[in-house]
PDB file of the backbone (N, CA, C, O) and the ligand in Angstrom, with CONECT records:
HET     ZN  A 101       1
ATOM      1  N   UNK A   1      21.973  -4.606  -4.192  1.00  0.00           N
ATOM      2  CA  UNK A   1      21.300  -3.540  -3.412  1.00  0.00           C
ATOM      3  C   UNK A   1      21.803  -2.169  -3.885  1.00  0.00           C
ATOM      4  O   UNK A   1      22.986  -1.850  -3.772  1.00  0.00           O
ATOM      5  N   UNK A   2      20.908  -1.405  -4.394  1.00  0.00           N
ATOM      6  CA  UNK A   2      21.286  -0.068  -4.848  1.00  0.00           C
ATOM      7  C   UNK A   2      20.833   0.968  -3.826  1.00  0.00           C
ATOM      8  O   UNK A   2      20.066   0.663  -2.913  1.00  0.00           O
ATOM      9  N   UNK A   3      21.299   2.151  -3.986  1.00  0.00           N
ATOM     10  CA  UNK A   3      20.926   3.222  -3.055  1.00  0.00           C
ATOM     11  C   UNK A   3      19.437   3.560  -3.210  1.00  0.00           C
ATOM     12  O   UNK A   3      18.755   3.877  -2.236  1.00  0.00           O
ATOM     13  N   UNK A   4      18.950   3.485  -4.449  1.00  0.00           N
ATOM     14  CA  UNK A   4      17.545   3.818  -4.703  1.00  0.00           C
ATOM     15  C   UNK A   4      16.620   2.873  -3.948  1.00  0.00           C
ATOM     16  O   UNK A   4      15.611   3.305  -3.392  1.00  0.00           O
ATOM     17  N   UNK A   5      16.956   1.596  -3.923  1.00  0.00           N
ATOM     18  CA  UNK A   5      16.108   0.632  -3.223  1.00  0.00           C
ATOM     19  C   UNK A   5      16.058   0.947  -1.729  1.00  0.00           C
ATOM     20  O   UNK A   5      15.022   0.796  -1.081  1.00  0.00           O
ATOM     21  N   UNK A   6      17.169   1.376  -1.211  1.00  0.00           N
ATOM     22  CA  UNK A   6      17.238   1.675   0.209  1.00  0.00           C
ATOM     23  C   UNK A   6      16.329   2.876   0.538  1.00  0.00           C
ATOM     24  O   UNK A   6      15.704   2.911   1.598  1.00  0.00           O
ATOM     25  N   UNK A   7      16.263   3.832  -0.351  1.00  0.00           N
ATOM     26  CA  UNK A   7      15.426   5.003  -0.108  1.00  0.00           C
ATOM     27  C   UNK A   7      13.947   4.637  -0.122  1.00  0.00           C
ATOM     28  O   UNK A   7      13.183   5.099   0.724  1.00  0.00           O
ATOM     29  N   UNK A   8      13.546   3.811  -1.078  1.00  0.00           N
ATOM     30  CA  UNK A   8      12.130   3.482  -1.202  1.00  0.00           C
ATOM     31  C   UNK A   8      11.648   2.545  -0.103  1.00  0.00           C
ATOM     32  O   UNK A   8      10.446   2.352   0.080  1.00  0.00           O
ATOM     33  N   UNK A   9      12.585   1.973   0.617  1.00  0.00           N
ATOM     34  CA  UNK A   9      12.181   1.102   1.714  1.00  0.00           C
ATOM     35  C   UNK A   9      11.770   1.930   2.930  1.00  0.00           C
ATOM     36  O   UNK A   9      11.205   1.405   3.888  1.00  0.00           O
ATOM     37  N   UNK A  10      12.056   3.206   2.879  1.00  0.00           N
ATOM     38  CA  UNK A  10      11.693   4.079   3.991  1.00  0.00           C
ATOM     39  C   UNK A  10      10.241   4.520   3.855  1.00  0.00           C
ATOM     40  O   UNK A  10       9.898   5.131   2.843  1.00  0.00           O
ATOM     41  N   UNK A  11       9.378   4.243   4.817  1.00  0.00           N
ATOM     42  CA  UNK A  11       7.959   4.612   4.720  1.00  0.00           C
ATOM     43  C   UNK A  11       7.760   6.117   4.639  1.00  0.00           C
ATOM     44  O   UNK A  11       6.794   6.579   4.032  1.00  0.00           O
ATOM     45  N   UNK A  12       8.644   6.876   5.230  1.00  0.00           N
ATOM     46  CA  UNK A  12       8.501   8.334   5.208  1.00  0.00           C
ATOM     47  C   UNK A  12       8.675   8.859   3.792  1.00  0.00           C
ATOM     48  O   UNK A  12       7.973   9.780   3.375  1.00  0.00           O
ATOM     49  N   UNK A  13       9.609   8.275   3.058  1.00  0.00           N
ATOM     50  CA  UNK A  13       9.835   8.694   1.672  1.00  0.00           C
ATOM     51  C   UNK A  13       8.596   8.401   0.834  1.00  0.00           C
ATOM     52  O   UNK A  13       8.205   9.215  -0.003  1.00  0.00           O
ATOM     53  N   UNK A  14       7.979   7.248   1.056  1.00  0.00           N
ATOM     54  CA  UNK A  14       6.791   6.867   0.290  1.00  0.00           C
ATOM     55  C   UNK A  14       5.635   7.816   0.582  1.00  0.00           C
ATOM     56  O   UNK A  14       4.798   8.058  -0.288  1.00  0.00           O
ATOM     57  N   UNK A  15       5.581   8.350   1.788  1.00  0.00           N
ATOM     58  CA  UNK A  15       4.485   9.236   2.156  1.00  0.00           C
ATOM     59  C   UNK A  15       4.654  10.611   1.527  1.00  0.00           C
ATOM     60  O   UNK A  15       3.669  11.323   1.331  1.00  0.00           O
ATOM     61  N   UNK A  16       5.859  10.989   1.215  1.00  0.00           N
ATOM     62  CA  UNK A  16       6.111  12.324   0.682  1.00  0.00           C
ATOM     63  C   UNK A  16       5.853  12.379  -0.813  1.00  0.00           C
ATOM     64  O   UNK A  16       5.385  13.398  -1.323  1.00  0.00           O
ATOM     65  N   UNK A  17       6.146  11.314  -1.513  1.00  0.00           N
ATOM     66  CA  UNK A  17       6.044  11.303  -2.976  1.00  0.00           C
ATOM     67  C   UNK A  17       4.650  11.688  -3.489  1.00  0.00           C
ATOM     68  O   UNK A  17       4.567  12.507  -4.404  1.00  0.00           O
ATOM     69  N   UNK A  18       3.544  11.139  -2.948  1.00  0.00           N
ATOM     70  CA  UNK A  18       2.211  11.513  -3.459  1.00  0.00           C
ATOM     71  C   UNK A  18       1.924  13.004  -3.321  1.00  0.00           C
ATOM     72  O   UNK A  18       1.220  13.572  -4.156  1.00  0.00           O
ATOM     73  N   UNK A  19       2.449  13.640  -2.298  1.00  0.00           N
ATOM     74  CA  UNK A  19       2.222  15.071  -2.108  1.00  0.00           C
ATOM     75  C   UNK A  19       2.939  15.878  -3.189  1.00  0.00           C
ATOM     76  O   UNK A  19       2.463  16.937  -3.598  1.00  0.00           O
ATOM     77  N   UNK A  20       4.069  15.379  -3.644  1.00  0.00           N
ATOM     78  CA  UNK A  20       4.846  16.099  -4.645  1.00  0.00           C
ATOM     79  C   UNK A  20       4.140  16.106  -5.992  1.00  0.00           C
ATOM     80  O   UNK A  20       4.397  16.975  -6.826  1.00  0.00           O
ATOM     81  N   UNK A  21       3.246  15.135  -6.209  1.00  0.00           N
ATOM     82  CA  UNK A  21       2.537  15.064  -7.492  1.00  0.00           C
ATOM     83  C   UNK A  21       1.297  15.946  -7.482  1.00  0.00           C
ATOM     84  O   UNK A  21       0.569  16.000  -8.474  1.00  0.00           O
ATOM     85  N   UNK A  22       1.045  16.641  -6.371  1.00  0.00           N
ATOM     86  CA  UNK A  22      -0.094  17.556  -6.250  1.00  0.00           C
ATOM     87  C   UNK A  22      -1.437  16.842  -6.358  1.00  0.00           C
ATOM     88  O   UNK A  22      -2.458  17.476  -6.625  1.00  0.00           O
ATOM     89  N   UNK A  23      -1.440  15.553  -6.156  1.00  0.00           N
ATOM     90  CA  UNK A  23      -2.697  14.827  -6.223  1.00  0.00           C
ATOM     91  C   UNK A  23      -3.470  15.011  -4.920  1.00  0.00           C
ATOM     92  O   UNK A  23      -2.890  15.199  -3.851  1.00  0.00           O
ATOM     93  N   UNK A  24      -4.761  14.952  -5.038  1.00  0.00           N
ATOM     94  CA  UNK A  24      -5.593  15.095  -3.841  1.00  0.00           C
ATOM     95  C   UNK A  24      -5.419  13.871  -2.972  1.00  0.00           C
ATOM     96  O   UNK A  24      -5.480  12.735  -3.444  1.00  0.00           O
ATOM     97  N   UNK A  25      -5.206  14.116  -1.728  1.00  0.00           N
ATOM     98  CA  UNK A  25      -4.886  13.006  -0.847  1.00  0.00           C
ATOM     99  C   UNK A  25      -5.461  13.276   0.534  1.00  0.00           C
ATOM    100  O   UNK A  25      -5.277  14.348   1.111  1.00  0.00           O
ATOM    101  N   UNK A  26      -6.153  12.286   1.039  1.00  0.00           N
ATOM    102  CA  UNK A  26      -6.725  12.419   2.372  1.00  0.00           C
ATOM    103  C   UNK A  26      -5.717  11.954   3.405  1.00  0.00           C
ATOM    104  O   UNK A  26      -5.239  10.820   3.372  1.00  0.00           O
ATOM    105  N   UNK A  27      -5.409  12.849   4.315  1.00  0.00           N
ATOM    106  CA  UNK A  27      -4.454  12.507   5.355  1.00  0.00           C
ATOM    107  C   UNK A  27      -5.197  12.257   6.658  1.00  0.00           C
ATOM    108  O   UNK A  27      -6.035  13.050   7.085  1.00  0.00           O
ATOM    109  N   UNK A  28      -4.871  11.160   7.258  1.00  0.00           N
ATOM    110  CA  UNK A  28      -5.517  10.821   8.519  1.00  0.00           C
ATOM    111  C   UNK A  28      -4.583  11.173   9.667  1.00  0.00           C
ATOM    112  O   UNK A  28      -3.441  10.718   9.730  1.00  0.00           O
ATOM    113  N   UNK A  29      -5.097  11.986  10.561  1.00  0.00           N
ATOM    114  CA  UNK A  29      -4.298  12.356  11.724  1.00  0.00           C
ATOM    115  C   UNK A  29      -5.047  11.947  12.989  1.00  0.00           C
ATOM    116  O   UNK A  29      -6.270  11.806  12.993  1.00  0.00           O
ATOM    117  N   UNK A  30      -4.304  11.767  14.026  1.00  0.00           N
ATOM    118  CA  UNK A  30      -4.902  11.385  15.298  1.00  0.00           C
ATOM    119  C   UNK A  30      -5.151  12.627  16.145  1.00  0.00           C
ATOM    120  O   UNK A  30      -4.253  13.439  16.368  1.00  0.00           O
ATOM    121  N   UNK A  31      -6.376  12.751  16.603  1.00  0.00           N
ATOM    122  CA  UNK A  31      -6.684  13.846  17.510  1.00  0.00           C
ATOM    123  C   UNK A  31      -6.819  13.320  18.920  1.00  0.00           C
ATOM    124  O   UNK A  31      -7.437  12.280  19.145  1.00  0.00           O
ATOM    125  N   UNK A  32      -6.249  14.027  19.860  1.00  0.00           N
ATOM    126  CA  UNK A  32      -6.300  13.593  21.254  1.00  0.00           C
ATOM    127  C   UNK A  32      -6.985  14.648  22.114  1.00  0.00           C
ATOM    128  O   UNK A  32      -6.916  15.844  21.830  1.00  0.00           O
ATOM    129  N   UNK A  33      -7.628  14.193  23.144  1.00  0.00           N
ATOM    130  CA  UNK A  33      -8.250  15.102  24.093  1.00  0.00           C
ATOM    131  C   UNK A  33      -7.822  14.719  25.496  1.00  0.00           C
ATOM    132  O   UNK A  33      -7.937  13.563  25.903  1.00  0.00           O
ATOM    133  N   UNK A  34      -7.333  15.694  26.220  1.00  0.00           N
ATOM    134  CA  UNK A  34      -6.890  15.435  27.594  1.00  0.00           C
ATOM    135  C   UNK A  34      -8.111  15.301  28.497  1.00  0.00           C
ATOM    136  O   UNK A  34      -8.983  16.170  28.498  1.00  0.00           O
ATOM    137  N   UNK A  35      -8.176  14.226  29.258  1.00  0.00           N
ATOM    138  CA  UNK A  35      -9.291  14.004  30.164  1.00  0.00           C
ATOM    139  C   UNK A  35      -9.203  14.910  31.382  1.00  0.00           C
ATOM    140  O   UNK A  35     -10.174  15.062  32.122  1.00  0.00           O
ATOM    141  N   UNK A  36      -8.072  15.493  31.583  1.00  0.00           N
ATOM    142  CA  UNK A  36      -7.856  16.303  32.793  1.00  0.00           C
ATOM    143  C   UNK A  36      -8.167  17.773  32.566  1.00  0.00           C
ATOM    144  O   UNK A  36      -8.877  18.399  33.352  1.00  0.00           O
ATOM    145  N   UNK A  37      -7.626  18.317  31.481  1.00  0.00           N
ATOM    146  CA  UNK A  37      -7.800  19.753  31.262  1.00  0.00           C
ATOM    147  C   UNK A  37      -8.657  20.041  30.035  1.00  0.00           C
ATOM    148  O   UNK A  37      -9.011  21.193  29.786  1.00  0.00           O
ATOM    149  N   UNK A  38      -8.996  19.003  29.263  1.00  0.00           N
ATOM    150  CA  UNK A  38      -9.845  19.213  28.100  1.00  0.00           C
ATOM    151  C   UNK A  38      -9.093  19.720  26.885  1.00  0.00           C
ATOM    152  O   UNK A  38      -9.706  20.047  25.869  1.00  0.00           O
ATOM    153  N   UNK A  39      -7.793  19.789  26.973  1.00  0.00           N
ATOM    154  CA  UNK A  39      -6.978  20.284  25.871  1.00  0.00           C
ATOM    155  C   UNK A  39      -7.019  19.295  24.709  1.00  0.00           C
ATOM    156  O   UNK A  39      -6.939  18.081  24.900  1.00  0.00           O
ATOM    157  N   UNK A  40      -7.147  19.845  23.496  1.00  0.00           N
ATOM    158  CA  UNK A  40      -7.194  19.000  22.306  1.00  0.00           C
ATOM    159  C   UNK A  40      -6.016  19.316  21.412  1.00  0.00           C
ATOM    160  O   UNK A  40      -5.670  20.479  21.204  1.00  0.00           O
ATOM    161  N   UNK A  41      -5.413  18.287  20.892  1.00  0.00           N
ATOM    162  CA  UNK A  41      -4.295  18.494  19.975  1.00  0.00           C
ATOM    163  C   UNK A  41      -4.269  17.373  18.950  1.00  0.00           C
ATOM    164  O   UNK A  41      -4.951  16.356  19.083  1.00  0.00           O
ATOM    165  N   UNK A  42      -3.463  17.593  17.927  1.00  0.00           N
ATOM    166  CA  UNK A  42      -3.380  16.641  16.817  1.00  0.00           C
ATOM    167  C   UNK A  42      -1.971  16.091  16.709  1.00  0.00           C
ATOM    168  O   UNK A  42      -0.984  16.826  16.746  1.00  0.00           O
ATOM    169  N   UNK A  43      -1.909  14.776  16.574  1.00  0.00           N
ATOM    170  CA  UNK A  43      -0.612  14.135  16.366  1.00  0.00           C
ATOM    171  C   UNK A  43      -0.396  13.995  14.866  1.00  0.00           C
ATOM    172  O   UNK A  43      -1.021  13.153  14.221  1.00  0.00           O
ATOM    173  N   UNK A  44       0.470  14.803  14.322  1.00  0.00           N
ATOM    174  CA  UNK A  44       0.672  14.824  12.870  1.00  0.00           C
ATOM    175  C   UNK A  44       1.609  13.728  12.399  1.00  0.00           C
ATOM    176  O   UNK A  44       1.544  13.321  11.239  1.00  0.00           O
ATOM    177  N   UNK A  45       2.456  13.254  13.250  1.00  0.00           N
ATOM    178  CA  UNK A  45       3.422  12.247  12.838  1.00  0.00           C
ATOM    179  C   UNK A  45       2.725  10.901  12.691  1.00  0.00           C
ATOM    180  O   UNK A  45       2.222  10.333  13.661  1.00  0.00           O
ATOM    181  N   UNK A  46       2.704  10.400  11.447  1.00  0.00           N
ATOM    182  CA  UNK A  46       2.030   9.131  11.191  1.00  0.00           C
ATOM    183  C   UNK A  46       2.803   7.985  11.821  1.00  0.00           C
ATOM    184  O   UNK A  46       4.028   7.916  11.726  1.00  0.00           O
ATOM    185  N   UNK A  47       2.068   7.088  12.465  1.00  0.00           N
ATOM    186  CA  UNK A  47       2.701   5.916  13.049  1.00  0.00           C
ATOM    187  C   UNK A  47       3.392   6.189  14.366  1.00  0.00           C
ATOM    188  O   UNK A  47       4.027   5.303  14.937  1.00  0.00           O
ATOM    189  N   UNK A  48       3.270   7.411  14.848  1.00  0.00           N
ATOM    190  CA  UNK A  48       3.920   7.732  16.117  1.00  0.00           C
ATOM    191  C   UNK A  48       3.129   7.117  17.271  1.00  0.00           C
ATOM    192  O   UNK A  48       1.905   7.008  17.187  1.00  0.00           O
ATOM    193  N   UNK A  49       3.799   6.719  18.329  1.00  0.00           N
ATOM    194  CA  UNK A  49       3.099   6.178  19.493  1.00  0.00           C
ATOM    195  C   UNK A  49       2.281   7.261  20.182  1.00  0.00           C
ATOM    196  O   UNK A  49       2.497   8.454  19.973  1.00  0.00           O
ATOM    197  N   UNK A  50       1.345   6.825  21.001  1.00  0.00           N
ATOM    198  CA  UNK A  50       0.516   7.784  21.719  1.00  0.00           C
ATOM    199  C   UNK A  50       1.380   8.648  22.634  1.00  0.00           C
ATOM    200  O   UNK A  50       2.354   8.175  23.219  1.00  0.00           O
ATOM    201  N   UNK A  51       1.005   9.920  22.745  1.00  0.00           N
ATOM    202  CA  UNK A  51       1.786  10.805  23.621  1.00  0.00           C
ATOM    203  C   UNK A  51       1.721  10.327  25.066  1.00  0.00           C
ATOM    204  O   UNK A  51       0.695   9.831  25.532  1.00  0.00           O
ATOM    205  N   UNK A  52       2.832  10.489  25.753  1.00  0.00           N
ATOM    206  CA  UNK A  52       2.890  10.027  27.142  1.00  0.00           C
ATOM    207  C   UNK A  52       2.284  11.038  28.098  1.00  0.00           C
ATOM    208  O   UNK A  52       1.765  10.686  29.158  1.00  0.00           O
ATOM    209  N   UNK A  53       2.361  12.301  27.702  1.00  0.00           N
ATOM    210  CA  UNK A  53       1.816  13.341  28.567  1.00  0.00           C
ATOM    211  C   UNK A  53       0.945  14.265  27.737  1.00  0.00           C
ATOM    212  O   UNK A  53       1.022  14.272  26.508  1.00  0.00           O
ATOM    213  N   UNK A  54       0.121  15.042  28.414  1.00  0.00           N
ATOM    214  CA  UNK A  54      -0.736  16.010  27.742  1.00  0.00           C
ATOM    215  C   UNK A  54       0.120  17.055  27.025  1.00  0.00           C
ATOM    216  O   UNK A  54       1.160  17.482  27.526  1.00  0.00           O
ATOM    217  N   UNK A  55      -0.347  17.454  25.842  1.00  0.00           N
ATOM    218  CA  UNK A  55       0.433  18.414  25.047  1.00  0.00           C
ATOM    219  C   UNK A  55       0.289  19.832  25.587  1.00  0.00           C
ATOM    220  O   UNK A  55       1.018  20.735  25.174  1.00  0.00           O
ATOM    221  N   UNK A  56      -0.647  20.029  26.508  1.00  0.00           N
ATOM    222  CA  UNK A  56      -0.824  21.344  27.103  1.00  0.00           C
ATOM    223  C   UNK A  56       0.354  21.642  28.040  1.00  0.00           C
ATOM    224  O   UNK A  56       0.649  20.885  28.965  1.00  0.00           O
ATOM    225  N   UNK A  57       0.997  22.749  27.770  1.00  0.00           N
ATOM    226  CA  UNK A  57       2.181  23.078  28.579  1.00  0.00           C
ATOM    227  C   UNK A  57       1.839  23.262  30.048  1.00  0.00           C
ATOM    228  O   UNK A  57       2.647  22.977  30.932  1.00  0.00           O
ATOM    229  N   UNK A  58       0.623  23.744  30.291  1.00  0.00           N
ATOM    230  CA  UNK A  58       0.235  23.991  31.675  1.00  0.00           C
ATOM    231  C   UNK A  58      -0.261  22.729  32.362  1.00  0.00           C
ATOM    232  O   UNK A  58      -0.490  22.717  33.571  1.00  0.00           O
ATOM    233  N   UNK A  59      -0.422  21.672  31.587  1.00  0.00           N
ATOM    234  CA  UNK A  59      -0.991  20.443  32.155  1.00  0.00           C
ATOM    235  C   UNK A  59       0.079  19.346  32.253  1.00  0.00           C
ATOM    236  O   UNK A  59       0.495  18.958  33.345  1.00  0.00           O
ATOM    237  N   UNK A  60       0.503  18.866  31.102  1.00  0.00           N
ATOM    238  CA  UNK A  60       1.544  17.832  31.028  1.00  0.00           C
ATOM    239  C   UNK A  60       1.190  16.608  31.863  1.00  0.00           C
ATOM    240  O   UNK A  60       2.067  15.935  32.405  1.00  0.00           O
ATOM    241  N   UNK A  61      -0.102  16.331  31.957  1.00  0.00           N
ATOM    242  CA  UNK A  61      -0.522  15.222  32.799  1.00  0.00           C
ATOM    243  C   UNK A  61      -0.267  13.889  32.098  1.00  0.00           C
ATOM    244  O   UNK A  61      -0.642  13.718  30.938  1.00  0.00           O
ATOM    245  N   UNK A  62       0.365  12.948  32.790  1.00  0.00           N
ATOM    246  CA  UNK A  62       0.567  11.617  32.198  1.00  0.00           C
ATOM    247  C   UNK A  62      -0.727  10.805  32.169  1.00  0.00           C
ATOM    248  O   UNK A  62      -0.782   9.730  31.571  1.00  0.00           O
ATOM    249  N   UNK A  63      -1.755  11.327  32.813  1.00  0.00           N
ATOM    250  CA  UNK A  63      -3.040  10.618  32.856  1.00  0.00           C
ATOM    251  C   UNK A  63      -4.061  11.274  31.939  1.00  0.00           C
ATOM    252  O   UNK A  63      -5.265  11.225  32.188  1.00  0.00           O
ATOM    253  N   UNK A  64      -3.549  11.897  30.859  1.00  0.00           N
ATOM    254  CA  UNK A  64      -4.441  12.632  29.955  1.00  0.00           C
ATOM    255  C   UNK A  64      -5.471  11.723  29.314  1.00  0.00           C
ATOM    256  O   UNK A  64      -6.566  12.168  28.970  1.00  0.00           O
ATOM    257  N   UNK A  65      -5.125  10.431  29.149  1.00  0.00           N
ATOM    258  CA  UNK A  65      -6.044   9.519  28.456  1.00  0.00           C
ATOM    259  C   UNK A  65      -6.838   8.655  29.426  1.00  0.00           C
ATOM    260  O   UNK A  65      -7.495   7.693  29.027  1.00  0.00           O
ATOM    261  N   UNK A  66      -6.768   9.012  30.706  1.00  0.00           N
ATOM    262  CA  UNK A  66      -7.513   8.237  31.706  1.00  0.00           C
ATOM    263  C   UNK A  66      -8.535   9.139  32.383  1.00  0.00           C
ATOM    264  O   UNK A  66      -8.180  10.165  32.964  1.00  0.00           O
ATOM    265  N   UNK A  67      -9.789   8.758  32.307  1.00  0.00           N
ATOM    266  CA  UNK A  67     -10.836   9.578  32.935  1.00  0.00           C
ATOM    267  C   UNK A  67     -10.627   9.681  34.440  1.00  0.00           C
ATOM    268  O   UNK A  67     -10.024   8.817  35.077  1.00  0.00           O
ATOM    269  N   UNK A  68     -11.150  10.772  34.974  1.00  0.00           N
ATOM    270  CA  UNK A  68     -11.034  10.967  36.411  1.00  0.00           C
ATOM    271  C   UNK A  68     -11.736   9.855  37.179  1.00  0.00           C
ATOM    272  O   UNK A  68     -12.821   9.409  36.805  1.00  0.00           O
ATOM    273  N   UNK A  69     -11.110   9.425  38.237  1.00  0.00           N
ATOM    274  CA  UNK A  69     -11.701   8.386  39.076  1.00  0.00           C
ATOM    275  C   UNK A  69     -12.457   9.045  40.217  1.00  0.00           C
ATOM    276  O   UNK A  69     -12.002   9.087  41.360  1.00  0.00           O
ATOM    277  N   UNK A  70     -13.624   9.555  39.861  1.00  0.00           N
ATOM    278  CA  UNK A  70     -14.417  10.215  40.891  1.00  0.00           C
ATOM    279  C   UNK A  70     -15.537   9.283  41.355  1.00  0.00           C
ATOM    280  O   UNK A  70     -16.133   8.570  40.548  1.00  0.00           O
ATOM    281  N   UNK A  71     -15.810   9.292  42.621  1.00  0.00           N
ATOM    282  CA  UNK A  71     -16.893   8.440  43.140  1.00  0.00           C
ATOM    283  C   UNK A  71     -18.231   8.883  42.581  1.00  0.00           C
ATOM    284  O   UNK A  71     -18.652  10.025  42.766  1.00  0.00           O
ATOM    285  N   UNK A  72     -18.885   7.971  41.900  1.00  0.00           N
ATOM    286  CA  UNK A  72     -20.167   8.307  41.288  1.00  0.00           C
ATOM    287  C   UNK A  72     -21.227   8.482  42.369  1.00  0.00           C
ATOM    288  O   UNK A  72     -21.489   7.554  43.133  1.00  0.00           O
ATOM    289  N   UNK A  73     -21.826   9.635  42.439  1.00  0.00           N
ATOM    290  CA  UNK A  73     -22.877   9.866  43.436  1.00  0.00           C
ATOM    291  C   UNK A  73     -24.098   9.013  43.133  1.00  0.00           C
ATOM    292  O   UNK A  73     -24.513   8.866  41.983  1.00  0.00           O
ATOM    293  N   UNK A  74     -24.652   8.463  44.183  1.00  0.00           N
ATOM    294  CA  UNK A  74     -25.805   7.580  44.009  1.00  0.00           C
ATOM    295  C   UNK A  74     -27.041   8.413  43.700  1.00  0.00           C
ATOM    296  O   UNK A  74     -27.727   8.909  44.593  1.00  0.00           O
ATOM    297  N   UNK A  75     -27.293   8.546  42.427  1.00  0.00           N
ATOM    298  CA  UNK A  75     -28.467   9.317  42.027  1.00  0.00           C
ATOM    299  C   UNK A  75     -29.651   8.374  41.797  1.00  0.00           C
ATOM    300  O   UNK A  75     -29.528   7.279  41.246  1.00  0.00           O
ATOM    301  N   UNK A  76     -30.770   8.855  42.241  1.00  0.00           N
ATOM    302  CA  UNK A  76     -31.981   8.056  42.043  1.00  0.00           C
ATOM    303  C   UNK A  76     -32.502   8.291  40.622  1.00  0.00           C
ATOM    304  O   UNK A  76     -32.977   9.376  40.286  1.00  0.00           O
ATOM    305  N   UNK A  77     -32.401   7.263  39.817  1.00  0.00           N
ATOM    306  CA  UNK A  77     -32.873   7.409  38.441  1.00  0.00           C
ATOM    307  C   UNK A  77     -34.126   6.559  38.233  1.00  0.00           C
ATOM    308  O   UNK A  77     -34.336   5.535  38.884  1.00  0.00           O
ATOM    309  N   UNK A  78     -34.927   7.022  37.317  1.00  0.00           N
ATOM    310  CA  UNK A  78     -36.139   6.273  37.003  1.00  0.00           C
ATOM    311  C   UNK A  78     -35.768   5.053  36.175  1.00  0.00           C
ATOM    312  O   UNK A  78     -35.332   5.184  35.032  1.00  0.00           O
ATOM    313  N   UNK A  79     -35.935   3.899  36.733  1.00  0.00           N
ATOM    314  CA  UNK A  79     -35.546   2.669  36.045  1.00  0.00           C
ATOM    315  C   UNK A  79     -36.545   2.287  34.950  1.00  0.00           C
ATOM    316  O   UNK A  79     -36.237   1.505  34.051  1.00  0.00           O
ATOM    317  N   UNK A  80     -37.720   2.845  35.047  1.00  0.00           N
ATOM    318  CA  UNK A  80     -38.743   2.454  34.076  1.00  0.00           C
ATOM    319  C   UNK A  80     -38.534   3.232  32.775  1.00  0.00           C
ATOM    320  O   UNK A  80     -38.827   4.425  32.700  1.00  0.00           O
ATOM    321  N   UNK A  81     -38.026   2.546  31.759  1.00  0.00           N
ATOM    322  CA  UNK A  81     -37.782   3.223  30.472  1.00  0.00           C
ATOM    323  C   UNK A  81     -38.913   2.976  29.484  1.00  0.00           C
ATOM    324  O   UNK A  81     -39.042   3.684  28.486  1.00  0.00           O
ATOM    325  N   UNK A  82     -39.750   1.942  29.775  1.00  0.00           N
ATOM    326  CA  UNK A  82     -40.798   1.620  28.824  1.00  0.00           C
ATOM    327  C   UNK A  82     -41.997   2.542  29.024  1.00  0.00           C
ATOM    328  O   UNK A  82     -42.992   2.424  28.309  1.00  0.00           O
TER     329      UNK A  82
HETATM  330 ZN    ZN A 101      -4.103  18.171  29.945  1.00  0.00          ZN2+
END
């Protein structure tokens, strides 16, 4: 076991090397939207778990990924679609 092998076993190191070669590379990031305040943010850390709270400082809601549980009003809709 050499030191070099230990470095290449790190996924973060592997992700940095392609950028150093200046090659064109598509990076996939996760975008999140808070269901409570509508705040949108991007999780840049690859492989990171989902945020526990909203990234909005004024919100910080732990239910950012859960839609509001509002009672649906009984609206009369036209059932005939044909
Ligand atoms: Zn929020």
